[in-house]
C-alpha positions as MATLAB code, in Angstrom:
seq = 'MPPLKLRFNFSGFPHCCYCCSTPKIPSFTSFQSEANIKSTMDRLTSAARLMIVSDLDYTMVGCCSLGCSDSPKMLQHPCRILQNMHYFGESNMLLVAGGVFEPFLRYAAVTYMRLSLQVDHHDSENLSLLRFNALWEANYRENSLLVFSTGRSPTLYKELRKEKPMLTPDITIMSVGTEITYGYSMFPDDGWEAFLNDKWDRRIVTEETKKFRELTLQSETEQRPHKVSFYVQKDKAQDIMKTLSKRLEQRGLDVKIIYSGGMALDVLPQGAGKGQALVYLLKKLKSEGKLPNNTLACGDSGNDAELFSIPDVYGVMVSGYYLLIPCTSIIVLFCCSVLLLSVVLFTLQVANAQEELLQWHAANAKDNPKVIHATERCAAGIIQAIGRFNLGPSTSPRDVTNMSDCKMENFVPAYEIVKFYLFIEKWRRGEIENSDLYLSNLKAVCRPSGTFVHPSGVEKSLEECVNTLKKCHGDKKGKQYRIWVDQVLPKQVGSDSWLMSFKKWELSGEDRQCCITTVLLSSKNVTVADGLTWTHVHQTWLQGVESASDSTTWFF';
ca = [
     -14.243  104.749   94.485;
     -17.619  102.658   94.683;
     -20.474  103.251   92.506;
     -23.111  106.117   93.653;
     -25.984  103.426   93.503;
     -24.394  100.951   95.910;
     -24.870  103.555   98.156;
     -28.236  104.084   98.298;
     -30.618  102.220  100.405;
     -33.296  102.742  103.142;
     -32.837  100.746  106.488;
     -33.543  103.064  109.070;
     -33.094  106.271  111.270;
     -31.761  105.457  115.059;
     -33.813  107.360  117.633;
     -32.768  110.643  119.014;
     -33.896  111.849  122.331;
     -36.091  114.731  121.601;
     -37.715  117.015  124.680;
     -39.086  120.142  122.542;
     -42.976  120.403  122.419;
     -43.049  121.212  118.923;
     -44.800  118.117  117.127;
     -42.596  115.043  116.292;
     -42.030  112.702  113.943;
     -42.180  109.435  115.733;
     -39.575  106.991  116.292;
     -38.504  104.514  114.065;
     -35.813  102.031  113.550;
     -36.164  100.465  109.814;
     -37.441  101.142  106.589;
     -38.120   97.685  105.475;
     -41.745   98.174  103.770;
     -40.163  101.125  101.670;
     -38.696   98.140   99.173;
     -41.150   99.616   96.535;
     -39.126  102.759   96.488;
     -36.233  103.033   94.595;
     -32.920  103.680   95.311;
     -31.786  107.354   94.143;
     -29.264  106.425   91.755;
     -31.127  102.953   90.155;
     -33.386  105.509   88.988;
     -31.015  108.053   87.161;
     -29.909  106.623   83.787;
     -28.441  109.748   82.612;
     -27.158  113.119   83.804;
     -29.543  114.813   86.898;
     -31.786  117.260   85.392;
     -30.621  119.285   88.695;
     -29.043  119.202   92.028;
     -29.918  121.515   94.732;
     -27.220  121.475   97.280;
     -28.624  123.491  100.307;
     -27.573  124.598  103.871;
     -30.812  123.927  106.193;
     -31.013  126.457  109.270;
     -32.139  129.619  107.759;
     -31.812  128.373  104.406;
     -34.193  125.877  103.453;
     -35.848  125.923  106.969;
     -36.328  128.786  108.748;
     -34.977  126.453  111.758;
     -36.679  125.944  114.863;
     -34.009  125.165  117.409;
     -31.191  127.468  117.716;
     -28.093  125.327  116.850;
     -25.640  124.017  115.005;
     -22.364  124.969  113.207;
     -24.818  126.969  110.729;
     -25.410  129.782  113.320;
     -23.790  131.005  116.287;
     -23.054  127.774  117.971;
     -23.492  128.364  121.698;
     -27.605  129.501  120.639;
     -28.119  125.697  120.361;
     -31.225  123.443  120.390;
     -32.485  123.759  123.845;
     -31.354  120.235  124.639;
     -27.960  121.151  124.156;
     -27.996  124.370  126.640;
     -28.069  122.719  129.357;
     -25.319  119.928  128.170;
     -23.094  122.956  127.145;
     -23.329  124.905  130.654;
     -19.945  123.475  131.501;
     -18.880  126.162  128.559;
     -19.325  129.278  130.804;
     -16.775  127.500  133.435;
     -16.229  128.879  136.687;
     -16.417  132.654  135.675;
     -20.291  131.743  135.275;
     -20.063  134.429  132.376;
     -21.613  133.972  128.526;
     -20.159  134.341  125.353;
     -22.660  135.382  122.255;
     -21.508  135.983  119.139;
     -17.576  136.913  120.502;
     -19.263  139.104  123.591;
     -18.895  138.389  127.013;
     -22.177  139.496  128.984;
     -22.792  139.260  132.762;
     -23.269  136.279  134.846;
     -27.069  135.809  133.901;
     -26.632  132.273  132.706;
     -29.597  130.763  134.264;
     -31.788  133.197  132.859;
     -29.629  133.345  129.560;
     -30.555  129.345  129.592;
     -34.143  129.928  130.212;
     -34.554  132.367  127.421;
     -32.840  130.741  124.432;
     -35.121  127.507  125.365;
     -38.222  129.644  125.308;
     -37.037  131.305  122.436;
     -36.031  128.335  120.801;
     -40.053  127.474  120.243;
     -40.548  131.085  119.005;
     -38.017  131.801  116.061;
     -39.222  132.256  112.435;
     -42.699  133.863  113.608;
     -43.496  134.874  109.756;
     -43.727  130.998  108.651;
     -45.051  129.159  112.078;
     -46.184  126.510  110.065;
     -43.384  125.790  107.475;
     -45.334  127.083  104.411;
     -42.005  127.980  102.486;
     -40.419  124.424  103.295;
     -44.105  122.987  102.357;
     -44.253  124.953   98.929;
     -40.506  123.790   98.101;
     -41.620  120.398   99.251;
     -44.437  120.454   96.732;
     -42.311  121.633   93.719;
     -39.876  119.454   94.192;
     -41.972  116.153   94.187;
     -44.360  117.344   91.676;
     -41.455  118.276   89.110;
     -37.716  117.185   90.344;
     -37.757  114.070   92.248;
     -37.488  111.459   89.670;
     -34.639  112.645   87.701;
     -32.928  114.971   89.939;
     -30.927  114.852   93.299;
     -31.780  116.821   96.515;
     -28.499  117.411   98.912;
     -28.567  118.892  102.351;
     -25.111  120.576  103.463;
     -25.201  121.364  106.921;
     -22.545  122.318  109.790;
     -24.770  120.020  112.026;
     -23.634  116.651  113.288;
     -25.769  113.657  112.526;
     -27.785  113.625  116.089;
     -28.395  117.490  115.697;
     -29.682  116.900  111.954;
     -31.780  114.063  113.260;
     -33.229  116.124  115.623;
     -34.161  118.861  113.011;
     -35.688  116.372  110.992;
     -38.244  115.681  113.420;
     -39.305  119.209  113.992;
     -39.949  120.191  110.272;
     -41.396  118.717  107.246;
     -38.344  117.973  105.802;
     -38.068  115.823  102.570;
     -35.876  112.998  101.989;
     -32.523  114.034  100.592;
     -30.901  112.054   98.246;
     -27.388  112.759   99.690;
     -26.713  114.200  103.009;
     -23.459  116.263  103.847;
     -22.805  116.803  107.645;
     -20.637  118.154  110.393;
     -18.921  120.854  107.828;
     -18.499  118.577  104.969;
     -16.689  116.149  107.133;
     -19.221  113.436  106.619;
     -21.168  112.002  103.354;
     -24.218  109.795  103.535;
     -26.744  108.552  101.247;
     -30.534  107.745  101.290;
     -32.780  107.536  104.183;
     -30.521  105.248  106.288;
     -27.442  107.742  106.033;
     -25.188  105.166  104.333;
     -21.416  106.676  104.714;
     -19.279  107.456  102.073;
     -16.179  105.191  102.825;
     -14.127  106.690  100.030;
     -14.806  110.205  101.398;
     -13.550  109.135  104.711;
     -10.657  107.676  103.409;
      -9.512  110.635  101.846;
     -10.109  112.759  104.603;
      -7.438  110.413  106.645;
      -4.651  112.041  104.811;
      -2.643  113.985  107.068;
      -4.872  113.834  109.941;
      -4.999  112.578  113.442;
      -7.090  113.510  115.574;
      -5.337  112.667  119.003;
      -2.700  115.307  117.886;
      -5.085  117.831  117.213;
      -6.469  117.257  120.775;
      -3.392  117.674  121.992;
      -2.431  120.531  120.738;
      -5.655  122.351  121.153;
      -5.568  121.496  124.853;
      -2.822  123.836  124.842;
      -5.103  126.918  124.149;
      -6.764  128.016  127.124;
      -9.026  130.622  125.424;
     -10.913  127.283  123.341;
     -13.621  125.720  124.820;
     -14.723  122.137  123.377;
     -18.585  121.917  122.124;
     -21.034  119.138  123.323;
     -19.562  115.502  122.675;
     -22.201  115.139  119.696;
     -20.088  117.805  118.023;
     -16.884  116.014  117.830;
     -16.931  113.898  115.219;
     -13.733  111.972  113.631;
     -13.082  114.656  111.058;
     -14.096  117.377  112.924;
     -12.911  118.751  116.318;
     -15.117  121.769  117.514;
     -14.933  124.716  120.016;
     -16.219  127.999  121.140;
     -13.731  130.763  121.074;
     -14.055  134.823  121.778;
     -14.404  136.389  118.327;
     -10.887  138.948  119.442;
      -8.817  135.604  120.176;
      -9.511  133.567  117.468;
      -7.418  135.120  114.096;
      -4.474  134.639  116.791;
      -5.352  131.338  117.604;
      -5.857  129.949  114.138;
      -2.620  131.338  112.722;
      -0.533  129.723  116.262;
      -2.671  126.586  115.984;
      -2.181  125.965  111.882;
       1.875  126.357  112.246;
       1.768  124.046  115.161;
      -0.291  121.207  113.795;
       2.005  121.723  110.497;
       4.915  121.130  112.342;
       3.435  118.086  113.907;
       3.059  116.660  110.287;
      -0.665  117.066  109.487;
      -2.362  119.234  107.230;
      -5.602  120.512  108.539;
      -8.207  123.581  107.644;
      -9.315  125.893  110.586;
     -12.895  127.377  110.059;
     -14.187  130.297  112.311;
     -17.991  130.645  111.836;
     -20.996  132.317  114.167;
     -18.933  134.572  115.545;
     -17.848  132.424  118.117;
     -17.100  128.768  116.746;
     -14.341  127.372  115.709;
     -14.026  123.584  113.940;
     -10.449  122.048  112.860;
     -10.767  119.813  109.997;
      -8.883  117.754  107.557;
      -7.275  120.157  104.833;
      -9.563  118.192  102.149;
     -12.647  118.651  104.255;
     -15.493  121.253  103.769;
     -18.699  121.614  102.414;
     -17.165  122.917   99.134;
     -14.724  120.148   98.912;
     -17.565  117.470   99.662;
     -19.416  119.125   96.753;
     -16.270  118.879   94.379;
     -15.972  115.340   95.503;
     -19.637  114.478   94.542;
     -19.757  115.931   91.410;
     -16.684  114.343   90.086;
     -18.260  110.969   91.188;
     -21.600  111.658   89.392;
     -19.700  112.664   86.272;
     -17.112  109.100   86.802;
     -20.908  107.341   86.549;
     -22.101  109.789   83.467;
     -24.569  111.616   85.940;
     -22.965  114.619   86.385;
     -26.112  117.279   86.869;
     -27.073  119.737   84.362;
     -27.461  122.573   86.708;
     -26.523  122.397   90.149;
     -28.260  124.670   93.095;
     -26.552  125.712   96.522;
     -27.727  127.498   99.462;
     -25.673  128.980  102.429;
     -25.385  131.858  105.227;
     -22.227  131.261  107.372;
     -18.500  130.900  107.143;
     -18.487  127.513  106.289;
     -20.426  128.010  103.302;
     -17.988  130.110  101.808;
     -16.269  127.142   99.723;
     -19.738  126.771   98.151;
     -18.937  130.184   96.376;
     -15.535  129.671   95.344;
     -16.433  126.690   92.862;
     -15.650  128.257   89.560;
     -18.313  129.945   87.066;
     -20.696  130.703   90.102;
     -24.075  132.600   89.951;
     -25.204  134.265   92.968;
     -28.450  135.086   94.591;
     -29.107  136.398   97.909;
     -31.702  135.654  100.336;
     -32.928  138.360  102.668;
     -32.620  137.306  106.242;
     -33.985  138.488  109.855;
     -33.142  140.039  113.101;
     -33.952  138.009  116.434;
     -34.100  139.746  119.773;
     -32.925  138.085  122.527;
     -33.961  140.343  126.200;
     -30.818  138.969  127.962;
     -28.642  142.012  129.027;
     -29.096  143.753  125.928;
     -28.027  141.066  123.370;
     -29.045  141.249  119.941;
     -28.318  138.496  117.691;
     -28.122  138.721  114.211;
     -29.927  135.410  112.239;
     -30.031  135.259  108.624;
     -31.502  133.122  105.935;
     -29.510  132.999  102.428;
     -29.843  131.035   99.125;
     -26.724  130.365   97.128;
     -26.913  128.957   93.316;
     -24.955  126.968   91.169;
     -24.981  125.575   87.649;
     -22.465  123.609   85.587;
     -21.937  126.799   84.881;
     -22.779  126.439   88.634;
     -25.534  128.841   90.029;
     -24.881  130.086   93.652;
     -26.594  132.002   96.372;
     -25.106  134.090   98.987;
     -26.407  135.990  101.976;
     -27.961  139.132  102.644;
     -27.554  139.933  106.104;
     -24.989  136.806  106.252;
     -22.993  135.778  109.042;
     -20.216  138.535  109.228;
     -17.345  136.396  108.268;
     -19.109  135.076  104.871;
     -20.041  138.940  104.268;
     -16.256  139.637  104.556;
     -15.697  137.182  102.390;
     -17.756  138.143   99.741;
     -16.299  141.705  100.259;
     -13.009  140.683   99.294;
     -13.888  138.182   96.602;
     -17.040  138.176   95.232;
     -18.003  142.077   95.667;
     -18.110  142.781   92.043;
     -19.166  139.689   90.778;
     -22.183  140.475   88.327;
     -23.684  136.952   88.421;
     -24.596  137.419   91.804;
     -28.042  138.715   92.692;
     -30.800  139.116   95.631;
     -33.745  137.129   96.251;
     -36.786  139.055   98.002;
     -38.051  135.868   99.417;
     -36.831  133.970  102.597;
     -35.384  130.942  103.176;
     -36.966  127.933  101.199;
     -39.322  130.723   99.064;
     -36.120  131.804   98.057;
     -34.763  128.788   96.610;
     -37.754  128.767   95.015;
     -37.479  132.081   93.316;
     -33.634  131.499   92.182;
     -35.099  128.340   90.402;
     -37.603  131.041   88.241;
     -34.479  133.295   88.039;
     -32.152  131.403   86.703;
     -34.351  129.111   84.213;
     -33.510  126.011   86.436;
     -37.097  124.383   85.466;
     -40.482  124.584   86.823;
     -40.854  127.306   89.495;
     -44.523  127.536   90.554;
     -45.220  125.391   93.786;
     -48.478  123.464   93.151;
     -49.285  125.140   96.428;
     -49.026  128.589   94.770;
     -51.675  127.214   92.036;
     -55.216  128.456   93.625;
     -57.215  126.403   91.191;
     -55.900  123.060   90.397;
     -58.112  123.018   87.322;
     -56.424  125.870   85.687;
     -53.158  123.898   85.865;
     -52.327  123.007   81.906;
     -50.149  120.151   81.151;
     -48.568  119.334   77.783;
     -48.311  115.634   78.799;
     -49.229  113.086   81.530;
     -47.041  113.836   84.791;
     -48.001  111.250   87.460;
     -45.529  112.999   90.083;
     -47.774  115.633   89.811;
     -51.299  113.959   90.005;
     -50.153  112.685   93.350;
     -48.894  115.814   94.779;
     -52.538  117.727   93.729;
     -54.501  115.171   94.793;
     -53.389  115.067   98.317;
     -53.154  119.400   98.443;
     -56.742  119.127   97.710;
     -57.619  116.764  100.554;
     -55.609  118.935  102.814;
     -57.314  122.405  101.528;
     -60.813  120.300  101.754;
     -60.529  119.875  105.419;
     -58.675  123.041  106.056;
     -62.327  124.706  104.575;
     -60.098  126.769  102.212;
     -61.975  125.814   99.118;
     -65.799  125.915   99.095;
     -68.084  122.961   99.871;
     -68.987  122.180   96.697;
     -70.619  118.923   95.415;
     -68.985  119.901   91.906;
     -65.180  119.556   93.481;
     -66.609  116.049   94.772;
     -67.927  115.186   91.306;
     -64.341  115.783   89.694;
     -62.593  113.626   92.570;
     -65.028  111.078   91.871;
     -64.306  111.453   88.055;
     -60.834  110.477   88.722;
     -61.646  107.451   90.147;
     -62.108  104.201   88.580;
     -65.747  102.857   89.678;
     -64.728   99.696   90.612;
     -61.456  101.249   92.201;
     -60.436   99.894   95.735;
     -58.724  101.545   98.782;
     -57.043   99.457  101.201;
     -56.551  101.387  104.498;
     -53.106  101.084  106.925;
     -55.338   99.453  108.860;
     -55.981   96.834  106.433;
     -59.718   97.511  105.794;
     -60.594   97.350  102.238;
     -63.120  100.330  100.653;
     -63.965  101.434   97.351;
     -62.441  104.658   96.267;
     -66.109  106.011   95.658;
     -67.379  105.393   99.142;
     -63.901  107.108  100.445;
     -64.780  110.104   98.407;
     -68.070  110.034   99.692;
     -67.130  109.734  103.445;
     -64.671  112.757  102.422;
     -68.131  114.944  102.368;
     -68.562  115.083  105.905;
     -65.408  115.843  106.814;
     -65.373  119.512  104.780;
     -64.081  122.226  107.127;
     -63.369  119.846  109.823;
     -59.329  121.149  110.154;
     -60.589  124.656  110.253;
     -58.052  126.834  112.179;
     -55.709  124.361  113.214;
     -52.481  122.932  112.529;
     -53.054  120.138  109.462;
     -51.035  119.701  106.479;
     -50.394  116.865  104.489;
     -47.323  116.309  102.139;
     -45.728  113.558  100.416;
     -41.975  112.398  100.006;
     -40.312  110.214   97.582;
     -42.841  110.286   95.110;
     -41.077  107.849   92.644;
     -43.019  106.727   89.403;
     -42.697  103.215   87.626;
     -44.090  102.928   84.194;
     -45.750   99.170   84.100;
     -47.902   99.591   81.306;
     -48.213  101.633   78.282;
     -50.774  103.553   79.661;
     -50.385  102.758   83.467;
     -47.731  104.005   86.307;
     -47.118  102.426   89.987;
     -46.482  105.391   92.142;
     -44.495  104.601   95.530;
     -44.248  107.245   97.857;
     -44.385  108.162  102.000;
     -47.590  110.438  102.558;
     -47.088  112.415  105.976;
     -50.005  113.919  107.890;
     -49.882  116.386  110.615;
     -52.535  117.272  112.564;
     -51.998  119.325  115.738;
     -48.854  117.906  117.236;
     -49.253  114.352  116.020;
     -47.351  113.212  112.927;
     -48.670  109.805  110.919;
     -46.809  108.475  108.042;
     -47.596  105.277  105.639;
     -46.035  104.115  102.725;
     -48.199  104.386   99.746;
     -48.404  102.480   96.544;
     -51.030  103.920   93.861;
     -51.749  102.514   90.388;
     -52.451  105.054   87.899;
     -54.023  104.889   84.345;
     -53.984  107.261   81.490;
     -56.453  105.143   79.526;
     -59.052  106.470   77.714;
     -58.657  110.050   79.422;
     -56.951  113.089   78.098;
     -54.016  114.953   80.094;
     -56.556  117.627   80.990;
     -58.909  114.992   82.422;
     -55.889  113.952   84.371;
     -54.721  110.003   85.187;
     -57.318  108.029   87.065;
     -56.818  106.664   90.222;
     -57.561  102.607   90.259;
     -55.899  101.430   93.080;
     -54.818  103.065   96.544;
     -52.967  100.557   99.303;
     -51.376  102.258  102.354;
     -49.146  100.188  105.309;
     -48.039  102.301  108.262;
     -44.851  102.982  108.419;
     -42.881  100.617  110.445;
     -42.281  101.815  114.070;
     -44.826  104.946  113.691;
     -48.132  104.457  115.516;
     -51.152  104.182  114.145;
     -53.909  107.029  113.685;
     -55.972  107.132  117.066;
     -59.345  107.686  114.587;
     -58.914  105.766  111.267;
     -61.845  106.529  110.221;
     -60.387  110.493  109.514;
     -57.296  108.715  107.644;
     -57.956  109.141  103.995;
     -56.388  107.600  101.019;
];
């Protein structure tokens, strides 16, 4: 089994077609300018402080597209709805959550496409996710691991990354636990793939499933080397699962059949699944002496039940919400859940979860006193769970009204980075007073001789940048404008200095820009209360990303 540190690198993200009108991250094919951003495992010299293993749709993110293996699979991303129209067949009937409805196919498809841009009304600016992002980068990124575990295929996962301000995970588990990849480039785990090949033959699975007329293949993107996915009516699912399992066993295969979302049926190798993938990762980390002190996981549907089956699990349920679809009186329940683990693993379970997970919980964990309910939704529920189980800091910098009130015992360079860019965002959104005192404080943390190299190559003094910022107070007020940082990794290069490397993202309306940023911070002649001194900032546009149309409004 190769060491994890060999699996983390950053080389590229293949471009995926995307046709929603939501803000887009520009396509790019390589990440070679990220050389200063260290690979994940290289920075861990001992046990990870915390590992968060989070489902995505309705858990980490409020979900902007209606589709993946973690939600009723027919309600897919609008791009997928049209691709899957063959599913309705000659009968031209719409199947949702196991129910069959009259032939309003064209109207239904249009309805879903419209609603895909309207879900999660309570968090249209992704504040819950941005709060988690700030907390993670300020307090956890350096010595912890972020794992996304999703039923989505790589294609749908990449589409979600274009839609939401998601951080870069250290590890990604996709396709219902059949694929494990590392880093931004999503480098595959060959050991996991080899393990899943035992008693698995996709050709035989295809042959046997063709004998069931009730099974309808999902779209091509959802068919993976170790996953064959179908739609099936709810009242047919259990009988098909029993019969199919026996037939595949008779042909020498050892498979697992998972039914989720009230209509999605996945055939996987017996060793696959989100739970087994997590166990595999924990064993791998343990073999390298990096087993996390605590692990936090999140889930909401049947394919997440395995996560709850891991021994010594503590749990918290995050409240969900209803989504009404005005199509022949169809009402579909969506939910948001969080699940916690800790080496004593903390787990969270789902409030208003998919029916199959609720059934599992009632049968297996109903009387478990270690399962609690969170009152916050989605990523905010994860933050709440961190605090409830005392896993570490649980106050997001975005929740701090006055940054000057932050009392730190030691210098925390990553926190300084997050705090700095939050100030820029709030200043331009007009959320803080237009006061010379704020700018004086900003100048105080910038070395008088400090320099800023703009992504365009133009060099300015940090003091000049602060003076220019004064003219921009409130210029983004009432607009969709957010700044977040990703992969904030510090490297101490002297007794009193740190070289920080990270990606700075900026959203303005529908345009997203990103640059690779390096910052030199110094603690020379300052106290913790004063904050670290910014001595140099250098930025380059992320390769493949168009430069800002108005470079004068791009700060630091």
